[in-house]
mmCIF file as Biopython writes it, N, C-alpha, C and O atoms, coordinates in Angstrom:
data_model
#
loop_
_atom_site.group_PDB
_atom_site.id
_atom_site.type_symbol
_atom_site.label_atom_id
_atom_site.label_alt_id
_atom_site.label_comp_id
_atom_site.label_asym_id
_atom_site.label_entity_id
_atom_site.label_seq_id
_atom_site.pdbx_PDB_ins_code
_atom_site.Cartn_x
_atom_site.Cartn_y
_atom_site.Cartn_z
_atom_site.occupancy
_atom_site.B_iso_or_equiv
_atom_site.auth_seq_id
_atom_site.auth_asym_id
_atom_site.pdbx_PDB_model_num
ATOM 1   N N  . MET A ? 1  ? -56.096 52.072 65.903 1.0 0.0 1  A 1 
ATOM 2   C CA . MET A ? 1  ? -55.890 52.952 67.038 1.0 0.0 1  A 1 
ATOM 3   C C  . MET A ? 1  ? -54.550 52.682 67.726 1.0 0.0 1  A 1 
ATOM 4   O O  . MET A ? 1  ? -53.845 53.611 68.121 1.0 0.0 1  A 1 
ATOM 5   N N  . GLU A ? 2  ? -54.209 51.385 67.866 1.0 0.0 2  A 1 
ATOM 6   C CA . GLU A ? 2  ? -52.950 51.031 68.519 1.0 0.0 2  A 1 
ATOM 7   C C  . GLU A ? 2  ? -51.762 51.513 67.706 1.0 0.0 2  A 1 
ATOM 8   O O  . GLU A ? 2  ? -50.726 51.871 68.265 1.0 0.0 2  A 1 
ATOM 9   N N  . ILE A ? 3  ? -51.909 51.523 66.389 1.0 0.0 3  A 1 
ATOM 10  C CA . ILE A ? 3  ? -50.827 51.985 65.518 1.0 0.0 3  A 1 
ATOM 11  C C  . ILE A ? 3  ? -50.567 53.470 65.766 1.0 0.0 3  A 1 
ATOM 12  O O  . ILE A ? 3  ? -49.415 53.901 65.785 1.0 0.0 3  A 1 
ATOM 13  N N  . LEU A ? 4  ? -51.610 54.240 65.951 1.0 0.0 4  A 1 
ATOM 14  C CA . LEU A ? 4  ? -51.465 55.673 66.207 1.0 0.0 4  A 1 
ATOM 15  C C  . LEU A ? 4  ? -50.719 55.919 67.518 1.0 0.0 4  A 1 
ATOM 16  O O  . LEU A ? 4  ? -49.838 56.777 67.580 1.0 0.0 4  A 1 
ATOM 17  N N  . VAL A ? 5  ? -51.064 55.179 68.553 1.0 0.0 5  A 1 
ATOM 18  C CA . VAL A ? 5  ? -50.392 55.318 69.841 1.0 0.0 5  A 1 
ATOM 19  C C  . VAL A ? 5  ? -48.917 54.952 69.692 1.0 0.0 5  A 1 
ATOM 20  O O  . VAL A ? 5  ? -48.052 55.643 70.231 1.0 0.0 5  A 1 
ATOM 21  N N  . LEU A ? 6  ? -48.625 53.885 68.976 1.0 0.0 6  A 1 
ATOM 22  C CA . LEU A ? 6  ? -47.245 53.463 68.744 1.0 0.0 6  A 1 
ATOM 23  C C  . LEU A ? 6  ? -46.469 54.529 67.973 1.0 0.0 6  A 1 
ATOM 24  O O  . LEU A ? 6  ? -45.312 54.801 68.292 1.0 0.0 6  A 1 
ATOM 25  N N  . LEU A ? 7  ? -47.084 55.125 66.977 1.0 0.0 7  A 1 
ATOM 26  C CA . LEU A ? 7  ? -46.421 56.171 66.200 1.0 0.0 7  A 1 
ATOM 27  C C  . LEU A ? 7  ? -46.141 57.413 67.046 1.0 0.0 7  A 1 
ATOM 28  O O  . LEU A ? 7  ? -45.094 58.043 66.895 1.0 0.0 7  A 1 
ATOM 29  N N  . VAL A ? 8  ? -47.063 57.762 67.925 1.0 0.0 8  A 1 
ATOM 30  C CA . VAL A ? 8  ? -46.847 58.910 68.804 1.0 0.0 8  A 1 
ATOM 31  C C  . VAL A ? 8  ? -45.686 58.632 69.743 1.0 0.0 8  A 1 
ATOM 32  O O  . VAL A ? 8  ? -44.860 59.516 69.972 1.0 0.0 8  A 1 
ATOM 33  N N  . TRP A ? 9  ? -45.600 57.414 70.299 1.0 0.0 9  A 1 
ATOM 34  C CA . TRP A ? 9  ? -44.513 57.083 71.218 1.0 0.0 9  A 1 
ATOM 35  C C  . TRP A ? 9  ? -43.167 57.060 70.505 1.0 0.0 9  A 1 
ATOM 36  O O  . TRP A ? 9  ? -42.168 57.524 71.054 1.0 0.0 9  A 1 
ATOM 37  N N  . VAL A ? 10 ? -43.132 56.529 69.295 1.0 0.0 10 A 1 
ATOM 38  C CA . VAL A ? 10 ? -41.893 56.532 68.514 1.0 0.0 10 A 1 
ATOM 39  C C  . VAL A ? 10 ? -41.535 57.968 68.125 1.0 0.0 10 A 1 
ATOM 40  O O  . VAL A ? 10 ? -40.355 58.318 68.089 1.0 0.0 10 A 1 
ATOM 41  N N  . GLY A ? 11 ? -42.523 58.789 67.839 1.0 0.0 11 A 1 
ATOM 42  C CA . GLY A ? 11 ? -42.275 60.198 67.549 1.0 0.0 11 A 1 
ATOM 43  C C  . GLY A ? 11 ? -41.684 60.921 68.753 1.0 0.0 11 A 1 
ATOM 44  O O  . GLY A ? 11 ? -40.796 61.760 68.600 1.0 0.0 11 A 1 
ATOM 45  N N  . CYS A ? 12 ? -42.170 60.602 69.943 1.0 0.0 12 A 1 
ATOM 46  C CA . CYS A ? 12 ? -41.601 61.191 71.163 1.0 0.0 12 A 1 
ATOM 47  C C  . CYS A ? 12 ? -40.141 60.788 71.319 1.0 0.0 12 A 1 
ATOM 48  O O  . CYS A ? 12 ? -39.307 61.608 71.704 1.0 0.0 12 A 1 
ATOM 49  N N  . ALA A ? 13 ? -39.831 59.536 71.025 1.0 0.0 13 A 1 
ATOM 50  C CA . ALA A ? 13 ? -38.440 59.077 71.113 1.0 0.0 13 A 1 
ATOM 51  C C  . ALA A ? 13 ? -37.577 59.801 70.085 1.0 0.0 13 A 1 
ATOM 52  O O  . ALA A ? 13 ? -36.433 60.147 70.376 1.0 0.0 13 A 1 
ATOM 53  N N  . ALA A ? 14 ? -38.109 60.033 68.892 1.0 0.0 14 A 1 
ATOM 54  C CA . ALA A ? 14 ? -37.350 60.735 67.854 1.0 0.0 14 A 1 
ATOM 55  C C  . ALA A ? 14 ? -37.098 62.191 68.245 1.0 0.0 14 A 1 
ATOM 56  O O  . ALA A ? 14 ? -36.012 62.717 68.003 1.0 0.0 14 A 1 
ATOM 57  N N  . ILE A ? 15 ? -38.074 62.831 68.835 1.0 0.0 15 A 1 
ATOM 58  C CA . ILE A ? 15 ? -37.901 64.212 69.294 1.0 0.0 15 A 1 
ATOM 59  C C  . ILE A ? 15 ? -36.857 64.264 70.402 1.0 0.0 15 A 1 
ATOM 60  O O  . ILE A ? 15 ? -35.995 65.142 70.405 1.0 0.0 15 A 1 
ATOM 61  N N  . CYS A ? 16 ? -36.933 63.326 71.340 1.0 0.0 16 A 1 
ATOM 62  C CA . CYS A ? 16 ? -35.947 63.283 72.419 1.0 0.0 16 A 1 
ATOM 63  C C  . CYS A ? 16 ? -34.553 63.051 71.851 1.0 0.0 16 A 1 
ATOM 64  O O  . CYS A ? 16 ? -33.591 63.673 72.301 1.0 0.0 16 A 1 
ATOM 65  N N  . TYR A ? 17 ? -34.434 62.169 70.876 1.0 0.0 17 A 1 
ATOM 66  C CA . TYR A ? 17 ? -33.135 61.896 70.253 1.0 0.0 17 A 1 
ATOM 67  C C  . TYR A ? 17 ? -32.552 63.155 69.620 1.0 0.0 17 A 1 
ATOM 68  O O  . TYR A ? 17 ? -31.394 63.499 69.856 1.0 0.0 17 A 1 
ATOM 69  N N  . SER A ? 18 ? -33.352 63.828 68.825 1.0 0.0 18 A 1 
ATOM 70  C CA . SER A ? 18 ? -32.835 64.991 68.100 1.0 0.0 18 A 1 
ATOM 71  C C  . SER A ? 18 ? -32.488 66.136 69.047 1.0 0.0 18 A 1 
ATOM 72  O O  . SER A ? 18 ? -31.483 66.817 68.845 1.0 0.0 18 A 1 
ATOM 73  N N  . GLN A ? 19 ? -33.297 66.356 70.068 1.0 0.0 19 A 1 
ATOM 74  C CA . GLN A ? 19 ? -33.019 67.430 71.010 1.0 0.0 19 A 1 
ATOM 75  C C  . GLN A ? 19 ? -31.801 67.111 71.878 1.0 0.0 19 A 1 
ATOM 76  O O  . GLN A ? 19 ? -31.003 67.998 72.182 1.0 0.0 19 A 1 
ATOM 77  N N  . ALA A ? 20 ? -31.662 65.852 72.275 1.0 0.0 20 A 1 
ATOM 78  C CA . ALA A ? 20 ? -30.504 65.464 73.080 1.0 0.0 20 A 1 
ATOM 79  C C  . ALA A ? 20 ? -29.215 65.606 72.269 1.0 0.0 20 A 1 
ATOM 80  O O  . ALA A ? 20 ? -28.193 66.050 72.793 1.0 0.0 20 A 1 
ATOM 81  N N  . LYS A ? 21 ? -29.267 65.233 71.009 1.0 0.0 21 A 1 
ATOM 82  C CA . LYS A ? 21 ? -28.085 65.375 70.157 1.0 0.0 21 A 1 
ATOM 83  C C  . LYS A ? 21 ? -27.736 66.846 69.972 1.0 0.0 21 A 1 
ATOM 84  O O  . LYS A ? 21 ? -26.563 67.218 70.009 1.0 0.0 21 A 1 
ATOM 85  N N  . LYS A ? 22 ? -28.737 67.671 69.774 1.0 0.0 22 A 1 
ATOM 86  C CA . LYS A ? 22 ? -28.539 69.106 69.579 1.0 0.0 22 A 1 
ATOM 87  C C  . LYS A ? 22 ? -27.971 69.764 70.838 1.0 0.0 22 A 1 
ATOM 88  O O  . LYS A ? 22 ? -27.158 70.684 70.744 1.0 0.0 22 A 1 
ATOM 89  N N  . LYS A ? 23 ? -28.396 69.296 72.013 1.0 0.0 23 A 1 
ATOM 90  C CA . LYS A ? 23 ? -27.958 69.888 73.272 1.0 0.0 23 A 1 
ATOM 91  C C  . LYS A ? 23 ? -26.749 69.173 73.870 1.0 0.0 23 A 1 
ATOM 92  O O  . LYS A ? 23 ? -26.323 69.502 74.977 1.0 0.0 23 A 1 
ATOM 93  N N  . ASN A ? 24 ? -26.191 68.196 73.147 1.0 0.0 24 A 1 
ATOM 94  C CA . ASN A ? 24 ? -25.010 67.454 73.588 1.0 0.0 24 A 1 
ATOM 95  C C  . ASN A ? 24 ? -25.277 66.683 74.885 1.0 0.0 24 A 1 
ATOM 96  O O  . ASN A ? 24 ? -24.423 66.633 75.770 1.0 0.0 24 A 1 
ATOM 97  N N  . LEU A ? 25 ? -26.468 66.083 74.989 1.0 0.0 25 A 1 
ATOM 98  C CA . LEU A ? 25 ? -26.837 65.263 76.138 1.0 0.0 25 A 1 
ATOM 99  C C  . LEU A ? 25 ? -26.673 63.792 75.775 1.0 0.0 25 A 1 
ATOM 100 O O  . LEU A ? 25 ? -26.336 63.471 74.635 1.0 0.0 25 A 1 
ATOM 101 N N  . ASN A ? 26 ? -26.904 62.904 76.720 1.0 0.0 26 A 1 
ATOM 102 C CA . ASN A ? 26 ? -26.801 61.469 76.483 1.0 0.0 26 A 1 
ATOM 103 C C  . ASN A ? 26 ? -27.953 61.023 75.577 1.0 0.0 26 A 1 
ATOM 104 O O  . ASN A ? 26 ? -29.102 60.939 76.011 1.0 0.0 26 A 1 
ATOM 105 N N  . VAL A ? 27 ? -27.628 60.742 74.325 1.0 0.0 27 A 1 
ATOM 106 C CA . VAL A ? 27 ? -28.650 60.456 73.312 1.0 0.0 27 A 1 
ATOM 107 C C  . VAL A ? 27 ? -29.389 59.155 73.605 1.0 0.0 27 A 1 
ATOM 108 O O  . VAL A ? 27 ? -30.614 59.098 73.496 1.0 0.0 27 A 1 
ATOM 109 N N  . GLY A ? 28 ? -28.652 58.115 73.975 1.0 0.0 28 A 1 
ATOM 110 C CA . GLY A ? 28 ? -29.282 56.823 74.254 1.0 0.0 28 A 1 
ATOM 111 C C  . GLY A ? 28 ? -30.250 56.894 75.415 1.0 0.0 28 A 1 
ATOM 112 O O  . GLY A ? 28 ? -31.347 56.340 75.356 1.0 0.0 28 A 1 
ATOM 113 N N  . LEU A ? 29 ? -29.844 57.575 76.467 1.0 0.0 29 A 1 
ATOM 114 C CA . LEU A ? 29 ? -30.699 57.716 77.640 1.0 0.0 29 A 1 
ATOM 115 C C  . LEU A ? 29 ? -31.990 58.445 77.289 1.0 0.0 29 A 1 
ATOM 116 O O  . LEU A ? 29 ? -33.076 57.992 77.650 1.0 0.0 29 A 1 
ATOM 117 N N  . TRP A ? 30 ? -31.880 59.561 76.593 1.0 0.0 30 A 1 
ATOM 118 C CA . TRP A ? 30 ? -33.065 60.350 76.275 1.0 0.0 30 A 1 
ATOM 119 C C  . TRP A ? 30 ? -33.979 59.643 75.282 1.0 0.0 30 A 1 
ATOM 120 O O  . TRP A ? 30 ? -35.196 59.824 75.326 1.0 0.0 30 A 1 
ATOM 121 N N  . THR A ? 31 ? -33.406 58.840 74.387 1.0 0.0 31 A 1 
ATOM 122 C CA . THR A ? 31 ? -34.236 58.083 73.457 1.0 0.0 31 A 1 
ATOM 123 C C  . THR A ? 31 ? -35.059 57.037 74.198 1.0 0.0 31 A 1 
ATOM 124 O O  . THR A ? 31 ? -36.252 56.881 73.938 1.0 0.0 31 A 1 
ATOM 125 N N  . VAL A ? 32 ? -34.424 56.324 75.116 1.0 0.0 32 A 1 
ATOM 126 C CA . VAL A ? 32 ? -35.141 55.324 75.912 1.0 0.0 32 A 1 
ATOM 127 C C  . VAL A ? 32 ? -36.191 55.987 76.787 1.0 0.0 32 A 1 
ATOM 128 O O  . VAL A ? 32 ? -37.304 55.479 76.920 1.0 0.0 32 A 1 
ATOM 129 N N  . LEU A ? 33 ? -35.838 57.128 77.386 1.0 0.0 33 A 1 
ATOM 130 C CA . LEU A ? 33 ? -36.824 57.854 78.186 1.0 0.0 33 A 1 
ATOM 131 C C  . LEU A ? 33 ? -38.016 58.283 77.326 1.0 0.0 33 A 1 
ATOM 132 O O  . LEU A ? 33 ? -39.160 58.250 77.782 1.0 0.0 33 A 1 
ATOM 133 N N  . GLY A ? 34 ? -37.745 58.683 76.090 1.0 0.0 34 A 1 
ATOM 134 C CA . GLY A ? 34 ? -38.825 59.050 75.180 1.0 0.0 34 A 1 
ATOM 135 C C  . GLY A ? 34 ? -39.736 57.883 74.868 1.0 0.0 34 A 1 
ATOM 136 O O  . GLY A ? 34 ? -40.951 58.049 74.759 1.0 0.0 34 A 1 
ATOM 137 N N  . LEU A ? 35 ? -39.152 56.694 74.724 1.0 0.0 35 A 1 
ATOM 138 C CA . LEU A ? 35 ? -39.965 55.502 74.473 1.0 0.0 35 A 1 
ATOM 139 C C  . LEU A ? 35 ? -40.788 55.111 75.703 1.0 0.0 35 A 1 
ATOM 140 O O  . LEU A ? 35 ? -41.933 54.677 75.580 1.0 0.0 35 A 1 
ATOM 141 N N  . LEU A ? 36 ? -40.204 55.268 76.868 1.0 0.0 36 A 1 
ATOM 142 C CA . LEU A ? 36 ? -40.893 54.836 78.086 1.0 0.0 36 A 1 
ATOM 143 C C  . LEU A ? 36 ? -41.922 55.848 78.592 1.0 0.0 36 A 1 
ATOM 144 O O  . LEU A ? 36 ? -43.011 55.467 79.022 1.0 0.0 36 A 1 
ATOM 145 N N  . PHE A ? 37 ? -41.577 57.129 78.541 1.0 0.0 37 A 1 
ATOM 146 C CA . PHE A ? 37 ? -42.418 58.142 79.183 1.0 0.0 37 A 1 
ATOM 147 C C  . PHE A ? 37 ? -43.118 59.091 78.220 1.0 0.0 37 A 1 
ATOM 148 O O  . PHE A ? 37 ? -43.937 59.904 78.649 1.0 0.0 37 A 1 
ATOM 149 N N  . GLY A ? 38 ? -42.815 59.006 76.938 1.0 0.0 38 A 1 
ATOM 150 C CA . GLY A ? 38 ? -43.529 59.781 75.938 1.0 0.0 38 A 1 
ATOM 151 C C  . GLY A ? 38 ? -43.418 61.287 76.116 1.0 0.0 38 A 1 
ATOM 152 O O  . GLY A ? 38 ? -42.320 61.842 76.133 1.0 0.0 38 A 1 
ATOM 153 N N  . PHE A ? 39 ? -44.568 61.942 76.249 1.0 0.0 39 A 1 
ATOM 154 C CA . PHE A ? 39 ? -44.622 63.401 76.309 1.0 0.0 39 A 1 
ATOM 155 C C  . PHE A ? 39 ? -43.851 63.971 77.497 1.0 0.0 39 A 1 
ATOM 156 O O  . PHE A ? 39 ? -43.286 65.062 77.408 1.0 0.0 39 A 1 
ATOM 157 N N  . PHE A ? 40 ? -43.827 63.239 78.600 1.0 0.0 40 A 1 
ATOM 158 C CA . PHE A ? 40 ? -43.119 63.736 79.776 1.0 0.0 40 A 1 
ATOM 159 C C  . PHE A ? 40 ? -41.618 63.832 79.503 1.0 0.0 40 A 1 
ATOM 160 O O  . PHE A ? 40 ? -40.969 64.779 79.949 1.0 0.0 40 A 1 
ATOM 161 N N  . ALA A ? 41 ? -41.066 62.870 78.782 1.0 0.0 41 A 1 
ATOM 162 C CA . ALA A ? 41 ? -39.647 62.920 78.430 1.0 0.0 41 A 1 
ATOM 163 C C  . ALA A ? 41 ? -39.371 64.039 77.436 1.0 0.0 41 A 1 
ATOM 164 O O  . ALA A ? 41 ? -38.323 64.682 77.504 1.0 0.0 41 A 1 
ATOM 165 N N  . VAL A ? 42 ? -40.295 64.279 76.516 1.0 0.0 42 A 1 
ATOM 166 C CA . VAL A ? 42 ? -40.128 65.383 75.563 1.0 0.0 42 A 1 
ATOM 167 C C  . VAL A ? 42 ? -40.065 66.702 76.308 1.0 0.0 42 A 1 
ATOM 168 O O  . VAL A ? 42 ? -39.213 67.543 76.021 1.0 0.0 42 A 1 
ATOM 169 N N  . ILE A ? 43 ? -40.959 66.885 77.259 1.0 0.0 43 A 1 
ATOM 170 C CA . ILE A ? 43 ? -40.932 68.110 78.056 1.0 0.0 43 A 1 
ATOM 171 C C  . ILE A ? 43 ? -39.614 68.205 78.822 1.0 0.0 43 A 1 
ATOM 172 O O  . ILE A ? 43 ? -39.015 69.277 78.907 1.0 0.0 43 A 1 
ATOM 173 N N  . GLY A ? 44 ? -39.168 67.081 79.379 1.0 0.0 44 A 1 
ATOM 174 C CA . GLY A ? 44 ? -37.920 67.076 80.138 1.0 0.0 44 A 1 
ATOM 175 C C  . GLY A ? 44 ? -36.720 67.450 79.299 1.0 0.0 44 A 1 
ATOM 176 O O  . GLY A ? 44 ? -35.877 68.229 79.743 1.0 0.0 44 A 1 
ATOM 177 N N  . VAL A ? 45 ? -36.624 66.913 78.096 1.0 0.0 45 A 1 
ATOM 178 C CA . VAL A ? 45 ? -35.460 67.223 77.251 1.0 0.0 45 A 1 
ATOM 179 C C  . VAL A ? 45 ? -35.543 68.644 76.715 1.0 0.0 45 A 1 
ATOM 180 O O  . VAL A ? 45 ? -34.511 69.273 76.482 1.0 0.0 45 A 1 
ATOM 181 N N  . LEU A ? 46 ? -36.734 69.153 76.519 1.0 0.0 46 A 1 
ATOM 182 C CA . LEU A ? 46 ? -36.870 70.522 76.025 1.0 0.0 46 A 1 
ATOM 183 C C  . LEU A ? 46 ? -36.470 71.560 77.072 1.0 0.0 46 A 1 
ATOM 184 O O  . LEU A ? 46 ? -35.954 72.620 76.719 1.0 0.0 46 A 1 
ATOM 185 N N  . VAL A ? 47 ? -36.699 71.275 78.348 1.0 0.0 47 A 1 
ATOM 186 C CA . VAL A ? 47 ? -36.360 72.244 79.385 1.0 0.0 47 A 1 
ATOM 187 C C  . VAL A ? 47 ? -34.955 72.037 79.955 1.0 0.0 47 A 1 
ATOM 188 O O  . VAL A ? 47 ? -34.480 72.865 80.731 1.0 0.0 47 A 1 
ATOM 189 N N  . SER A ? 48 ? -34.291 70.950 79.583 1.0 0.0 48 A 1 
ATOM 190 C CA . SER A ? 48 ? -32.957 70.691 80.118 1.0 0.0 48 A 1 
ATOM 191 C C  . SER A ? 48 ? -31.929 71.633 79.492 1.0 0.0 48 A 1 
ATOM 192 O O  . SER A ? 48 ? -32.081 72.087 78.358 1.0 0.0 48 A 1 
ATOM 193 N N  . GLN A ? 49 ? -30.885 71.911 80.263 1.0 0.0 49 A 1 
ATOM 194 C CA . GLN A ? 49 ? -29.834 72.817 79.816 1.0 0.0 49 A 1 
ATOM 195 C C  . GLN A ? 49 ? -28.833 72.061 78.950 1.0 0.0 49 A 1 
ATOM 196 O O  . GLN A ? 49 ? -28.539 70.898 79.228 1.0 0.0 49 A 1 
ATOM 197 N N  . PRO A ? 50 ? -28.305 72.698 77.906 1.0 0.0 50 A 1 
ATOM 198 C CA . PRO A ? 50 ? -27.281 72.045 77.080 1.0 0.0 50 A 1 
ATOM 199 C C  . PRO A ? 50 ? -25.992 71.840 77.861 1.0 0.0 50 A 1 
ATOM 200 O O  . PRO A ? 50 ? -25.637 72.637 78.728 1.0 0.0 50 A 1 
ATOM 201 N N  . LYS A ? 51 ? -25.297 70.748 77.533 1.0 0.0 51 A 1 
ATOM 202 C CA . LYS A ? 51 ? -23.988 70.502 78.125 1.0 0.0 51 A 1 
ATOM 203 C C  . LYS A ? 51 ? -22.942 71.265 77.354 1.0 0.0 51 A 1 
ATOM 204 O O  . LYS A ? 51 ? -23.056 71.429 76.139 1.0 0.0 51 A 1 
ATOM 205 N N  . ALA A ? 52 ? -21.940 71.726 78.035 1.0 0.0 52 A 1 
ATOM 206 C CA . ALA A ? 52 ? -20.866 72.490 77.388 1.0 0.0 52 A 1 
ATOM 207 C C  . ALA A ? 52 ? -19.889 71.578 76.687 1.0 0.0 52 A 1 
ATOM 208 O O  . ALA A ? 52 ? -18.922 72.051 76.090 1.0 0.0 52 A 1 
#
């Protein structure tokens, strides 16, 4: 069970990483936020505006 939770949290970090890179945001920050806050960080990076 703990492995599943760990995989979901790492998956959230991976989603945050890929979306931040795609939107030209701070990749390191969003990856750490994904590790710490999970789904909430994923929602945050998905609704954030891309940088020019």
